N, C-alpha and C positions, 0 to 999 in steps of 0.2 A: 383087164389090167388091175394090179393091186393099187391100193390107196397109198398116198404119200404119208409118211409118219408125221410130218409137220414140225413145228418149232418147239413143241413141248417135250421136255426130257425129265426123267425121274432123277432126283438128286438125293443125297444123304446128308443130313445135318448132324454134327457131332458137338457135344458139349466141351467147353473149355475147362470145366471144373474137375476133370477126371483125375488130375494129379494133386489136387489140393486136399489137405486133411484138416477138417474142422471138427469141433467138439460135437456138433449136432449132425454129423454125417452118419447115415444109417449103415451103409455098406459100400465096399469098393466096387468099381465097375465103370464101363463106358456107356453113357446114355446116348442113343441115336434115334433120330426121327427120319422118316422118308416122306418126301413130298415131290411135287413136280413144279417146274417153272417154265416160262416161255423164254427161250434163250435169245430171241430177237429183242424183246422188251427189256430183259435183264441179263446183259452179257457178263456182268461182273459176278463175283461170288456172293451168294446170299448170306445175310446175317439176320437172325430172328431171335427175339427173346421168347423162350418157351420154358415150361416147367420141367425141372430135373428131379426125378424121384430119388436120386442118390443123395443130393444135398437138401432136398425138401424145400426148394425155393426156385424162383425164376432166374435163369441164367442165359447168357448169350450163346446161341448155337450157330456154328459156322458151317458152310458147305465144304464137304471134302470130295475128293475124286471118286 
């Protein structure tokens, strides 16, 4: 028999800063990270502050579908 996949799922985190234009912005684009989470422990959408290379600073990344 095959193993159960369990509660961990792969999610994609996307930056909120993709539509803002600032003077120190290097280039346009959508910054995304992939990670995994335990959907039993964290049923809500995940929000993490991570580094965005497009704005060159730490921004809030939210989980997308």
